[in-house]
C-alpha positions, 0 to 999 in steps of 0.5 A: 541555496547551498552552492554544493546542493545540485539537484539532478533531473534523471534522464539517463539508465545510469541515473534511474539506476542511481534513484533506484539504489539510494535507499538501499544506501541510506536505510543500510543501518536501519534495522526496520526498513525492509529492503524491497525487490529491485526488480519491483522497482524497476517495474512499478517506475518503468514507463513502459511495463507500468499501464498507470504511466498509460494515464499518468506521467512521471519525473524523477530528481536525484539531490547531489551534495559534495558528489554524493547522492544524498536524495531523490524525488518524483513528481506526478501528474495522474490524469485519472485522478484530476478526471475522477474528482475535478481538481487540479492536485499533483503528487509527489512520490519515491521521496528519500532524504539524509537528514538536511531541510537544505535538501528536503527542499529544494528536492519539495520545490522541484515537485512543486514546480512540475506539478505548477507547470503543468496547471495543478493548484496541490502537491500531495504525497507520498504515492508511491507513484499512486494511492493504489501503491505503496502511499504515506508517510510512516508518522507512529508505530518506527518500531517494526518492520512493515509489513508488504507493500506497506512503506518504512522511513525514518523518523525525521521525515515527519520535520522534512516535511513540515518545515517546507509548508506540508500539511495534513490531509488525511492520515491512513492507520494501521490495525493489528489483531492478534491471533489470540481472538480465536480463544476468546470462545465468546467472542468467537462464538458470537461472531459465528452465529452472527457470519451464519445469519448473515449469510441464510439473510442475504443468501450468500455462498462464499467461496475462496478464489480459483488460482486456475481461473486467475483472469477471470477472478481477477476482473471478478475482483476490479467489478466489486473494487471500483464499485465498493471503492467509489466514495473513499477518500483516494479512490481512482477507478482502475482499468483493467491493465492497471488490475491485472499489473497489480494481481501478477505483482499479488500472486507470488506470494496468494494463498487462496485459503484467505482470499473470498467472494461474497456472491448471491447468485452465481454474482460476486458483491464483496471481496477480501483478500489477504496475503501472507507478509511477503516482507518477512521472506525478503528482508536480508535478501537486498533487494536480490532474490537471483542468483543465491536470493532465491533460496533463503527467500524460499527458506524465510517463507516458511517461517511467515507468521503475520497476513496483511489484510489488504481488501474487504469490501461489499458492492454499495448496494450491500454496505451495512448489512455485516457482511465483513465479519464473515470475511473477519471470521473465514479470516481468522479461521484460515489463520488458526494455525501454529505458526500465525501470530496475527495480522495487519490491516492495512490501510483503513482510512481514519474516517472509517469508522465502520471498518474500524468499528467492527475491527476494534471489535474483534480486538484490533488495535491501531498501531501505525499511523501514516499520513499523506501531506498536501501543499496549495500552490 
């Protein structure tokens, strides 16, 4: 134990603010880091506001060395996860640390003790605070900033994790698809032909989201999501409140042109969500929209030149019918504007070969890898 390292449990508002503020200091000279908006981070950690905590609990710690904050971590128990999987996995998240294994070890120890005291047998992470939020450690692709709701971290974190005995559980991939695909006439002609054939064969109606009917549209998405993803690794069904909370946060960035339902006889069977990369508009605001950041944000918003494809899925009974090809075709067409360079498709499970194959056929390439780690207790 290093006598000059203290690990403090976050209990007061003042400590919570130090917890929130630490990354802004740690990354102040890191070019590719994008400062999250402080109110988003506060809401995410707010056990009264964030409905995730209706079935989960969280504990936060800070590391202090020679009087300075040098690290932070959260321990998380997600009872909805353990109920769904009938397992005993506890999580850690919100990990940030200087390049010092003495500090990181003591932080991981705290998360480990917390999940152990709650009857868990595995520590898994990072998740901030769940797989429905920012998750995974960036292990490849440090040379560009993250897109919205994707994390960024220094390369040395890999050593801090692995030094503690955390081992790979699953890789999450981010693929980049360039707008140049639209110039490939042969490919686009084939994609159009296949899409039209699938729409006719399955008797599909494809429509854009109606933001004026936001509340009901969100429930239609939830219906598709909780069915389509139920066999995916890491999936946990979301409650109505959780879905509304996440949807309300995304509404700010939503553009109906990039959000589609596939329906049969008026019922939703598939959904696709791509969003302009709002990170490009908040970079450089130091996490503050008000009072003056909002003007810079609105100016930057006009310069956004990439999308993030967040969700693309169909209900289980419609799997392997090629409906995702229709969604890809429509995103490519909608994104065919002068300023858009392309889109990140993220995240895709490393063993989701069908999704990967479809994207790669369209010229998409894996360009970032995020890793979820486990340690057995």
